[in-house]
PDB file of N, CA, C, O and CB in Angstrom:
ATOM      1  N   UNK A   1     -34.904   1.955  -8.472  1.00  0.00           N
ATOM      2  CA  UNK A   1     -36.777   2.130  -8.305  1.00  0.00           C
ATOM      3  C   UNK A   1     -37.470   3.216  -8.817  1.00  0.00           C
ATOM      4  O   UNK A   1     -38.655   3.157  -9.148  1.00  0.00           O
ATOM      5  CB  UNK A   1     -37.308   2.268  -6.819  1.00  0.00           C
ATOM      6  N   UNK A   2     -36.780   4.199  -8.893  1.00  0.00           N
ATOM      7  CA  UNK A   2     -37.236   5.482  -9.164  1.00  0.00           C
ATOM      8  C   UNK A   2     -36.200   6.350 -10.179  1.00  0.00           C
ATOM      9  O   UNK A   2     -35.042   5.937 -10.232  1.00  0.00           O
ATOM     10  CB  UNK A   2     -37.435   6.174  -7.763  1.00  0.00           C
ATOM     11  N   UNK A   3     -36.504   7.351 -10.862  1.00  0.00           N
ATOM     12  CA  UNK A   3     -35.270   7.379 -11.966  1.00  0.00           C
ATOM     13  C   UNK A   3     -34.863   8.497 -11.644  1.00  0.00           C
ATOM     14  O   UNK A   3     -35.756   8.965 -10.937  1.00  0.00           O
ATOM     15  CB  UNK A   3     -35.513   7.283 -13.565  1.00  0.00           C
ATOM     16  N   UNK A   4     -34.063   9.210 -11.731  1.00  0.00           N
ATOM     17  CA  UNK A   4     -33.176  10.666 -11.023  1.00  0.00           C
ATOM     18  C   UNK A   4     -34.248  11.814 -11.378  1.00  0.00           C
ATOM     19  O   UNK A   4     -34.157  12.788 -10.631  1.00  0.00           O
ATOM     20  CB  UNK A   4     -31.316  11.131 -11.933  1.00  0.00           C
ATOM     21  N   UNK A   5     -35.231  11.897 -12.353  1.00  0.00           N
ATOM     22  CA  UNK A   5     -36.409  12.960 -12.544  1.00  0.00           C
ATOM     23  C   UNK A   5     -37.531  12.615 -11.643  1.00  0.00           C
ATOM     24  O   UNK A   5     -38.313  13.504 -11.304  1.00  0.00           O
ATOM     25  CB  UNK A   5     -36.991  13.007 -14.073  1.00  0.00           C
ATOM     26  N   UNK A   6     -37.688  11.305 -11.194  1.00  0.00           N
ATOM     27  CA  UNK A   6     -38.714  11.855 -10.040  1.00  0.00           C
ATOM     28  C   UNK A   6     -37.949  11.526  -8.788  1.00  0.00           C
ATOM     29  O   UNK A   6     -38.632  10.965  -7.932  1.00  0.00           O
ATOM     30  CB  UNK A   6     -40.333  11.083 -10.014  1.00  0.00           C
ATOM     31  N   UNK A   7     -37.077  11.677  -8.577  1.00  0.00           N
ATOM     32  CA  UNK A   7     -36.712  11.750  -6.963  1.00  0.00           C
ATOM     33  C   UNK A   7     -36.705  13.705  -7.041  1.00  0.00           C
ATOM     34  O   UNK A   7     -37.015  14.519  -6.171  1.00  0.00           O
ATOM     35  CB  UNK A   7     -34.667  10.712  -6.420  1.00  0.00           C
ATOM     36  N   UNK A   8     -36.298  13.876  -8.222  1.00  0.00           N
ATOM     37  CA  UNK A   8     -36.055  15.311  -8.650  1.00  0.00           C
ATOM     38  C   UNK A   8     -37.097  16.059  -7.964  1.00  0.00           C
ATOM     39  O   UNK A   8     -37.035  16.780  -6.968  1.00  0.00           O
ATOM     40  CB  UNK A   8     -36.114  15.558 -10.242  1.00  0.00           C
ATOM     41  N   UNK A   9     -38.198  15.687  -8.816  1.00  0.00           N
ATOM     42  CA  UNK A   9     -39.833  16.081  -8.796  1.00  0.00           C
ATOM     43  C   UNK A   9     -40.091  15.897  -7.081  1.00  0.00           C
ATOM     44  O   UNK A   9     -40.547  16.837  -6.431  1.00  0.00           O
ATOM     45  CB  UNK A   9     -41.019  14.772  -9.946  1.00  0.00           C
ATOM     46  N   UNK A  10     -39.745  14.589  -6.447  1.00  0.00           N
ATOM     47  CA  UNK A  10     -40.211  14.954  -5.168  1.00  0.00           C
ATOM     48  C   UNK A  10     -39.803  15.538  -4.269  1.00  0.00           C
ATOM     49  O   UNK A  10     -40.511  16.037  -3.394  1.00  0.00           O
ATOM     50  CB  UNK A  10     -40.451  14.297  -4.682  1.00  0.00           C
ATOM     51  N   UNK A  11     -38.463  15.587  -4.326  1.00  0.00           N
ATOM     52  CA  UNK A  11     -38.028  16.520  -3.092  1.00  0.00           C
ATOM     53  C   UNK A  11     -38.323  17.879  -3.656  1.00  0.00           C
ATOM     54  O   UNK A  11     -38.285  18.843  -2.892  1.00  0.00           O
ATOM     55  CB  UNK A  11     -36.337  16.385  -2.591  1.00  0.00           C
ATOM     56  N   UNK A  12     -38.639  18.056  -5.033  1.00  0.00           N
ATOM     57  CA  UNK A  12     -39.055  19.868  -5.383  1.00  0.00           C
ATOM     58  C   UNK A  12     -40.474  20.111  -4.655  1.00  0.00           C
ATOM     59  O   UNK A  12     -40.884  21.049  -3.972  1.00  0.00           O
ATOM     60  CB  UNK A  12     -39.342  20.300  -7.415  1.00  0.00           C
ATOM     61  N   UNK A  13     -41.087  18.848  -5.086  1.00  0.00           N
ATOM     62  CA  UNK A  13     -42.810  18.855  -4.611  1.00  0.00           C
ATOM     63  C   UNK A  13     -42.776  18.757  -2.911  1.00  0.00           C
ATOM     64  O   UNK A  13     -43.651  19.180  -2.156  1.00  0.00           O
ATOM     65  CB  UNK A  13     -43.842  17.196  -5.360  1.00  0.00           C
ATOM     66  N   UNK A  14     -42.021  18.350  -2.684  1.00  0.00           N
ATOM     67  CA  UNK A  14     -42.392  18.408  -0.630  1.00  0.00           C
ATOM     68  C   UNK A  14     -41.951  19.540  -0.667  1.00  0.00           C
ATOM     69  O   UNK A  14     -42.748  20.342  -0.179  1.00  0.00           O
ATOM     70  CB  UNK A  14     -41.485  17.309   0.817  1.00  0.00           C
ATOM     71  N   UNK A  15     -40.502  20.237  -1.237  1.00  0.00           N
ATOM     72  CA  UNK A  15     -40.295  21.759  -0.397  1.00  0.00           C
ATOM     73  C   UNK A  15     -41.653  22.244  -0.986  1.00  0.00           C
ATOM     74  O   UNK A  15     -42.667  22.216  -0.287  1.00  0.00           O
ATOM     75  CB  UNK A  15     -38.683  22.956  -0.864  1.00  0.00           C
ATOM     76  N   UNK A  16     -41.670  22.627  -2.093  1.00  0.00           N
ATOM     77  CA  UNK A  16     -43.382  23.256  -2.310  1.00  0.00           C
ATOM     78  C   UNK A  16     -43.639  23.091  -1.392  1.00  0.00           C
ATOM     79  O   UNK A  16     -43.118  23.932  -0.660  1.00  0.00           O
ATOM     80  CB  UNK A  16     -44.530  22.755  -3.189  1.00  0.00           C
ATOM     81  N   UNK A  17     -44.267  22.360  -0.842  1.00  0.00           N
ATOM     82  CA  UNK A  17     -45.547  21.767  -0.625  1.00  0.00           C
ATOM     83  C   UNK A  17     -45.335  22.164   1.089  1.00  0.00           C
ATOM     84  O   UNK A  17     -46.203  22.831   1.653  1.00  0.00           O
ATOM     85  CB  UNK A  17     -45.747  19.910  -1.204  1.00  0.00           C
ATOM     86  N   UNK A  18     -44.429  21.811   1.636  1.00  0.00           N
ATOM     87  CA  UNK A  18     -43.718  22.482   3.442  1.00  0.00           C
ATOM     88  C   UNK A  18     -43.752  24.117   2.988  1.00  0.00           C
ATOM     89  O   UNK A  18     -44.213  24.639   4.003  1.00  0.00           O
ATOM     90  CB  UNK A  18     -41.398  21.827   4.023  1.00  0.00           C
ATOM     91  N   UNK A  19     -43.604  24.792   2.382  1.00  0.00           N
ATOM     92  CA  UNK A  19     -43.187  26.158   2.175  1.00  0.00           C
ATOM     93  C   UNK A  19     -44.716  26.545   2.218  1.00  0.00           C
ATOM     94  O   UNK A  19     -45.129  27.494   2.886  1.00  0.00           O
ATOM     95  CB  UNK A  19     -42.204  26.550   0.723  1.00  0.00           C
ATOM     96  N   UNK A  20     -45.402  25.853   1.563  1.00  0.00           N
ATOM     97  CA  UNK A  20     -46.971  26.057   0.822  1.00  0.00           C
ATOM     98  C   UNK A  20     -47.907  26.263   2.254  1.00  0.00           C
ATOM     99  O   UNK A  20     -48.936  26.932   2.341  1.00  0.00           O
ATOM    100  CB  UNK A  20     -47.615  24.349  -0.296  1.00  0.00           C
ATOM    101  N   UNK A  21     -47.189  25.430   3.418  1.00  0.00           N
ATOM    102  CA  UNK A  21     -48.086  24.716   4.628  1.00  0.00           C
ATOM    103  C   UNK A  21     -47.819  26.025   5.258  1.00  0.00           C
ATOM    104  O   UNK A  21     -48.609  26.934   5.513  1.00  0.00           O
ATOM    105  CB  UNK A  21     -47.554  23.084   5.549  1.00  0.00           C
ATOM    106  N   UNK A  22     -46.423  25.930   5.476  1.00  0.00           N
ATOM    107  CA  UNK A  22     -45.890  27.633   6.627  1.00  0.00           C
ATOM    108  C   UNK A  22     -46.372  28.674   6.003  1.00  0.00           C
ATOM    109  O   UNK A  22     -46.614  29.477   6.904  1.00  0.00           O
ATOM    110  CB  UNK A  22     -44.009  28.167   6.816  1.00  0.00           C
ATOM    111  N   UNK A  23     -46.697  29.210   4.860  1.00  0.00           N
ATOM    112  CA  UNK A  23     -47.017  30.220   4.336  1.00  0.00           C
ATOM    113  C   UNK A  23     -48.445  30.652   4.755  1.00  0.00           C
ATOM    114  O   UNK A  23     -48.652  31.817   5.097  1.00  0.00           O
ATOM    115  CB  UNK A  23     -46.805  30.047   3.051  1.00  0.00           C
ATOM    116  N   UNK A  24     -49.682  29.492   4.727  1.00  0.00           N
ATOM    117  CA  UNK A  24     -50.701  29.362   5.051  1.00  0.00           C
ATOM    118  C   UNK A  24     -51.224  29.181   6.695  1.00  0.00           C
ATOM    119  O   UNK A  24     -52.326  29.448   7.175  1.00  0.00           O
ATOM    120  CB  UNK A  24     -50.906  28.509   4.279  1.00  0.00           C
ATOM    121  N   UNK A  25     -50.265  28.745   7.212  1.00  0.00           N
ATOM    122  CA  UNK A  25     -50.260  28.502   8.685  1.00  0.00           C
ATOM    123  C   UNK A  25     -49.933  30.131   9.541  1.00  0.00           C
ATOM    124  O   UNK A  25     -50.420  30.717  10.508  1.00  0.00           O
ATOM    125  CB  UNK A  25     -48.915  27.204   9.007  1.00  0.00           C
ATOM    126  N   UNK A  26     -48.772  30.418   8.488  1.00  0.00           N
ATOM    127  CA  UNK A  26     -49.347  32.377   9.394  1.00  0.00           C
ATOM    128  C   UNK A  26     -50.049  32.841   9.062  1.00  0.00           C
ATOM    129  O   UNK A  26     -50.501  33.714   9.802  1.00  0.00           O
ATOM    130  CB  UNK A  26     -48.671  33.722   9.442  1.00  0.00           C
ATOM    131  N   UNK A  27     -50.614  32.667   7.884  1.00  0.00           N
ATOM    132  CA  UNK A  27     -51.722  33.896   7.413  1.00  0.00           C
ATOM    133  C   UNK A  27     -52.881  33.747   8.237  1.00  0.00           C
ATOM    134  O   UNK A  27     -53.463  34.789   8.537  1.00  0.00           O
ATOM    135  CB  UNK A  27     -52.275  33.825   5.775  1.00  0.00           C
ATOM    136  N   UNK A  28     -53.395  32.515   8.721  1.00  0.00           N
ATOM    137  CA  UNK A  28     -54.442  31.753   9.366  1.00  0.00           C
ATOM    138  C   UNK A  28     -53.870  31.361  10.961  1.00  0.00           C
ATOM    139  O   UNK A  28     -54.148  30.329  11.572  1.00  0.00           O
ATOM    140  CB  UNK A  28     -54.785  30.345   8.377  1.00  0.00           C
ATOM    141  N   UNK A  29     -52.981  32.508  11.453  1.00  0.00           N
ATOM    142  CA  UNK A  29     -52.401  32.170  13.342  1.00  0.00           C
ATOM    143  C   UNK A  29     -53.360  32.911  13.628  1.00  0.00           C
ATOM    144  O   UNK A  29     -53.765  32.448  14.695  1.00  0.00           O
ATOM    145  CB  UNK A  29     -50.681  32.730  14.199  1.00  0.00           C
ATOM    146  N   UNK A  30     -54.265  34.143  13.248  1.00  0.00           N
ATOM    147  CA  UNK A  30     -54.958  34.596  13.921  1.00  0.00           C
ATOM    148  C   UNK A  30     -56.423  33.939  14.883  1.00  0.00           C
ATOM    149  O   UNK A  30     -56.874  33.954  16.029  1.00  0.00           O
ATOM    150  CB  UNK A  30     -55.072  35.395  13.131  1.00  0.00           C
ATOM    151  N   UNK A  31     -56.809  33.273  13.207  1.00  0.00           N
ATOM    152  CA  UNK A  31     -57.776  32.459  13.915  1.00  0.00           C
ATOM    153  C   UNK A  31     -57.810  31.241  14.080  1.00  0.00           C
ATOM    154  O   UNK A  31     -58.919  30.743  14.274  1.00  0.00           O
ATOM    155  CB  UNK A  31     -58.731  32.577  13.560  1.00  0.00           C
ATOM    156  N   UNK A  32     -56.703  30.428  14.058  1.00  0.00           N
ATOM    157  CA  UNK A  32     -56.471  29.355  14.759  1.00  0.00           C
ATOM    158  C   UNK A  32     -56.443  29.813  16.406  1.00  0.00           C
ATOM    159  O   UNK A  32     -57.212  29.294  17.215  1.00  0.00           O
ATOM    160  CB  UNK A  32     -55.137  28.708  14.187  1.00  0.00           C
ATOM    161  N   UNK A  33     -55.425  30.885  16.795  1.00  0.00           N
ATOM    162  CA  UNK A  33     -55.831  31.227  18.404  1.00  0.00           C
ATOM    163  C   UNK A  33     -57.168  31.537  18.395  1.00  0.00           C
ATOM    164  O   UNK A  33     -57.799  30.876  19.220  1.00  0.00           O
ATOM    165  CB  UNK A  33     -55.046  32.509  19.130  1.00  0.00           C
ATOM    166  N   UNK A  34     -57.723  32.194  17.848  1.00  0.00           N
ATOM    167  CA  UNK A  34     -59.343  32.336  18.209  1.00  0.00           C
ATOM    168  C   UNK A  34     -59.863  31.007  18.499  1.00  0.00           C
ATOM    169  O   UNK A  34     -60.211  30.798  19.661  1.00  0.00           O
ATOM    170  CB  UNK A  34     -60.286  32.972  16.959  1.00  0.00           C
ATOM    171  N   UNK A  35     -59.977  30.066  17.638  1.00  0.00           N
ATOM    172  CA  UNK A  35     -60.914  29.065  17.321  1.00  0.00           C
ATOM    173  C   UNK A  35     -60.536  27.675  18.063  1.00  0.00           C
ATOM    174  O   UNK A  35     -61.399  26.878  18.430  1.00  0.00           O
ATOM    175  CB  UNK A  35     -60.960  28.913  15.761  1.00  0.00           C
ATOM    176  N   UNK A  36     -59.422  27.518  18.205  1.00  0.00           N
ATOM    177  CA  UNK A  36     -58.180  26.439  18.572  1.00  0.00           C
ATOM    178  C   UNK A  36     -57.860  26.446  20.189  1.00  0.00           C
ATOM    179  O   UNK A  36     -57.167  25.501  20.566  1.00  0.00           O
ATOM    180  CB  UNK A  36     -56.628  26.926  17.701  1.00  0.00           C
ATOM    181  N   UNK A  37     -58.249  27.326  21.122  1.00  0.00           N
ATOM    182  CA  UNK A  37     -57.609  27.818  22.281  1.00  0.00           C
ATOM    183  C   UNK A  37     -57.537  26.858  22.644  1.00  0.00           C
ATOM    184  O   UNK A  37     -56.459  26.425  22.236  1.00  0.00           O
ATOM    185  CB  UNK A  37     -58.036  28.703  23.121  1.00  0.00           C
ATOM    186  N   UNK A  38     -58.493  25.436  23.766  1.00  0.00           N
ATOM    187  CA  UNK A  38     -58.068  24.837  24.254  1.00  0.00           C
ATOM    188  C   UNK A  38     -57.345  23.328  23.269  1.00  0.00           C
ATOM    189  O   UNK A  38     -57.097  22.283  23.871  1.00  0.00           O
ATOM    190  CB  UNK A  38     -58.991  24.863  25.186  1.00  0.00           C
ATOM    191  N   UNK A  39     -57.180  23.420  22.275  1.00  0.00           N
ATOM    192  CA  UNK A  39     -57.007  22.127  21.455  1.00  0.00           C
ATOM    193  C   UNK A  39     -55.802  21.579  22.120  1.00  0.00           C
ATOM    194  O   UNK A  39     -55.534  20.390  22.291  1.00  0.00           O
ATOM    195  CB  UNK A  39     -56.796  22.331  19.777  1.00  0.00           C
ATOM    196  N   UNK A  40     -55.048  22.718  22.505  1.00  0.00           N
ATOM    197  CA  UNK A  40     -53.423  21.695  22.799  1.00  0.00           C
ATOM    198  C   UNK A  40     -53.910  20.920  24.506  1.00  0.00           C
ATOM    199  O   UNK A  40     -53.034  20.114  24.818  1.00  0.00           O
ATOM    200  CB  UNK A  40     -51.352  23.232  23.067  1.00  0.00           C
ATOM    201  N   UNK A  41     -54.521  20.962  25.089  1.00  0.00           N
ATOM    202  CA  UNK A  41     -55.417  20.400  26.506  1.00  0.00           C
ATOM    203  C   UNK A  41     -55.757  19.121  25.608  1.00  0.00           C
ATOM    204  O   UNK A  41     -55.312  18.128  26.182  1.00  0.00           O
ATOM    205  CB  UNK A  41     -57.092  21.521  27.240  1.00  0.00           C
ATOM    206  N   UNK A  42     -56.442  18.759  24.299  1.00  0.00           N
ATOM    207  CA  UNK A  42     -57.012  17.813  23.962  1.00  0.00           C
ATOM    208  C   UNK A  42     -56.090  16.893  23.428  1.00  0.00           C
ATOM    209  O   UNK A  42     -56.294  15.680  23.393  1.00  0.00           O
ATOM    210  CB  UNK A  42     -57.949  18.130  23.247  1.00  0.00           C
ATOM    211  N   UNK A  43     -55.039  17.477  22.996  1.00  0.00           N
ATOM    212  CA  UNK A  43     -53.791  16.862  22.208  1.00  0.00           C
ATOM    213  C   UNK A  43     -52.879  15.954  23.276  1.00  0.00           C
ATOM    214  O   UNK A  43     -52.388  14.865  22.976  1.00  0.00           O
ATOM    215  CB  UNK A  43     -52.775  18.198  21.518  1.00  0.00           C
ATOM    216  N   UNK A  44     -52.687  16.867  25.111  1.00  0.00           N
ATOM    217  CA  UNK A  44     -52.166  16.242  26.222  1.00  0.00           C
ATOM    218  C   UNK A  44     -52.720  15.343  26.497  1.00  0.00           C
ATOM    219  O   UNK A  44     -52.008  14.397  26.833  1.00  0.00           O
ATOM    220  CB  UNK A  44     -52.053  16.816  27.178  1.00  0.00           C
ATOM    221  N   UNK A  45     -54.165  15.128  26.516  1.00  0.00           N
ATOM    222  CA  UNK A  45     -54.999  13.700  26.882  1.00  0.00           C
ATOM    223  C   UNK A  45     -54.933  12.856  26.052  1.00  0.00           C
ATOM    224  O   UNK A  45     -54.691  11.694  26.380  1.00  0.00           O
ATOM    225  CB  UNK A  45     -56.379  13.735  27.073  1.00  0.00           C
ATOM    226  N   UNK A  46     -55.167  13.285  24.515  1.00  0.00           N
ATOM    227  CA  UNK A  46     -54.979  12.124  23.602  1.00  0.00           C
ATOM    228  C   UNK A  46     -53.415  11.514  24.370  1.00  0.00           C
ATOM    229  O   UNK A  46     -53.371  10.567  25.155  1.00  0.00           O
ATOM    230  CB  UNK A  46     -54.872  12.711  21.677  1.00  0.00           C
ATOM    231  N   UNK A  47     -52.439  12.180  23.991  1.00  0.00           N
ATOM    232  CA  UNK A  47     -51.263  11.249  24.316  1.00  0.00           C
ATOM    233  C   UNK A  47     -51.237  10.463  25.378  1.00  0.00           C
ATOM    234  O   UNK A  47     -51.009   9.255  25.442  1.00  0.00           O
ATOM    235  CB  UNK A  47     -50.180  11.867  24.450  1.00  0.00           C
ATOM    236  N   UNK A  48     -51.638  11.693  26.714  1.00  0.00           N
ATOM    237  CA  UNK A  48     -51.194  10.755  27.577  1.00  0.00           C
ATOM    238  C   UNK A  48     -52.083   8.973  27.821  1.00  0.00           C
ATOM    239  O   UNK A  48     -51.515   7.975  28.267  1.00  0.00           O
ATOM    240  CB  UNK A  48     -51.224  11.695  28.882  1.00  0.00           C
ATOM    241  N   UNK A  49     -53.812   9.070  27.291  1.00  0.00           N
ATOM    242  CA  UNK A  49     -53.829   7.987  27.165  1.00  0.00           C
ATOM    243  C   UNK A  49     -53.346   7.036  26.005  1.00  0.00           C
ATOM    244  O   UNK A  49     -53.637   5.843  26.087  1.00  0.00           O
ATOM    245  CB  UNK A  49     -54.761   7.933  27.406  1.00  0.00           C
ATOM    246  N   UNK A  50     -52.849   7.356  25.264  1.00  0.00           N
ATOM    247  CA  UNK A  50     -52.317   6.206  24.229  1.00  0.00           C
ATOM    248  C   UNK A  50     -50.752   5.858  24.972  1.00  0.00           C
ATOM    249  O   UNK A  50     -50.079   4.886  24.631  1.00  0.00           O
ATOM    250  CB  UNK A  50     -52.151   6.916  22.300  1.00  0.00           C
ATOM    251  N   UNK A  51     -50.328   6.846  26.046  1.00  0.00           N
ATOM    252  CA  UNK A  51     -49.066   6.122  26.908  1.00  0.00           C
ATOM    253  C   UNK A  51     -49.474   5.118  27.967  1.00  0.00           C
ATOM    254  O   UNK A  51     -49.031   4.025  28.318  1.00  0.00           O
ATOM    255  CB  UNK A  51     -48.187   7.239  27.737  1.00  0.00           C
ATOM    256  N   UNK A  52     -50.594   5.973  28.389  1.00  0.00           N
ATOM    257  CA  UNK A  52     -51.324   4.583  29.638  1.00  0.00           C
ATOM    258  C   UNK A  52     -51.777   3.418  29.167  1.00  0.00           C
ATOM    259  O   UNK A  52     -51.766   2.440  29.914  1.00  0.00           O
ATOM    260  CB  UNK A  52     -52.723   4.952  30.473  1.00  0.00           C
ATOM    261  N   UNK A  53     -52.321   3.302  27.665  1.00  0.00           N
ATOM    262  CA  UNK A  53     -52.621   2.062  27.283  1.00  0.00           C
ATOM    263  C   UNK A  53     -51.261   1.312  26.909  1.00  0.00           C
ATOM    264  O   UNK A  53     -50.995   0.161  27.257  1.00  0.00           O
ATOM    265  CB  UNK A  53     -53.630   2.131  26.153  1.00  0.00           C
ATOM    266  N   UNK A  54     -50.496   2.091  26.197  1.00  0.00           N
ATOM    267  CA  UNK A  54     -48.843   0.995  26.414  1.00  0.00           C
ATOM    268  C   UNK A  54     -48.403   0.788  27.147  1.00  0.00           C
ATOM    269  O   UNK A  54     -47.446   0.037  26.957  1.00  0.00           O
ATOM    270  CB  UNK A  54     -47.700   1.136  26.060  1.00  0.00           C
ATOM    271  N   UNK A  55     -48.612   1.138  28.305  1.00  0.00           N
ATOM    272  CA  UNK A  55     -48.009   0.854  29.675  1.00  0.00           C
ATOM    273  C   UNK A  55     -48.934  -0.376  30.123  1.00  0.00           C
ATOM    274  O   UNK A  55     -48.428  -1.298  30.762  1.00  0.00           O
ATOM    275  CB  UNK A  55     -48.074   2.252  30.797  1.00  0.00           C
ATOM    276  N   UNK A  56     -49.872  -0.381  29.888  1.00  0.00           N
ATOM    277  CA  UNK A  56     -51.141  -1.212  30.338  1.00  0.00           C
ATOM    278  C   UNK A  56     -50.430  -2.441  30.157  1.00  0.00           C
ATOM    279  O   UNK A  56     -50.035  -3.210  31.033  1.00  0.00           O
ATOM    280  CB  UNK A  56     -52.656  -1.072  29.438  1.00  0.00           C
ATOM    281  N   UNK A  57     -50.284  -2.558  28.567  1.00  0.00           N
ATOM    282  CA  UNK A  57     -49.976  -3.493  27.774  1.00  0.00           C
ATOM    283  C   UNK A  57     -48.799  -4.389  28.094  1.00  0.00           C
ATOM    284  O   UNK A  57     -48.749  -5.613  28.217  1.00  0.00           O
ATOM    285  CB  UNK A  57     -49.849  -2.938  26.671  1.00  0.00           C
ATOM    286  N   UNK A  58     -47.463  -3.056  28.240  1.00  0.00           N
ATOM    287  CA  UNK A  58     -46.151  -3.993  28.568  1.00  0.00           C
ATOM    288  C   UNK A  58     -46.113  -4.141  29.984  1.00  0.00           C
ATOM    289  O   UNK A  58     -45.036  -4.598  30.368  1.00  0.00           O
ATOM    290  CB  UNK A  58     -44.681  -3.368  28.082  1.00  0.00           C
ATOM    291  N   UNK A  59     -47.041  -3.875  30.997  1.00  0.00           N
ATOM    292  CA  UNK A  59     -46.905  -4.458  32.017  1.00  0.00           C
ATOM    293  C   UNK A  59     -47.989  -5.535  32.753  1.00  0.00           C
ATOM    294  O   UNK A  59     -47.753  -6.077  33.833  1.00  0.00           O
ATOM    295  CB  UNK A  59     -46.631  -3.504  32.653  1.00  0.00           C
ATOM    296  N   UNK A  60     -49.183  -5.732  31.984  1.00  0.00           N
ATOM    297  CA  UNK A  60     -49.666  -6.715  31.899  1.00  0.00           C
ATOM    298  C   UNK A  60     -49.527  -7.970  31.027  1.00  0.00           C
ATOM    299  O   UNK A  60     -50.024  -9.079  31.226  1.00  0.00           O
ATOM    300  CB  UNK A  60     -50.453  -6.343  31.890  1.00  0.00           C
ATOM    301  N   UNK A  61     -48.559  -7.461  29.780  1.00  0.00           N
ATOM    302  CA  UNK A  61     -48.738  -8.403  28.833  1.00  0.00           C
ATOM    303  C   UNK A  61     -47.205  -9.143  28.333  1.00  0.00           C
ATOM    304  O   UNK A  61     -47.196 -10.024  27.473  1.00  0.00           O
ATOM    305  CB  UNK A  61     -49.534  -7.639  27.646  1.00  0.00           C
TER     306      UNK A  61
END
């Protein structure tokens, strides 16, 4: 399906992309803490809502 060169390129691209994302996140960490202070609660509520919907689906359906 993929040639050896394409697989190597994909792996190297993924590694470079992940390293770039980590470096960018570390550089912007102070800004993230300042502007996105309460976003963890939004994530918790969103995940809880999805779990609630799944529980209702399995209990009633």
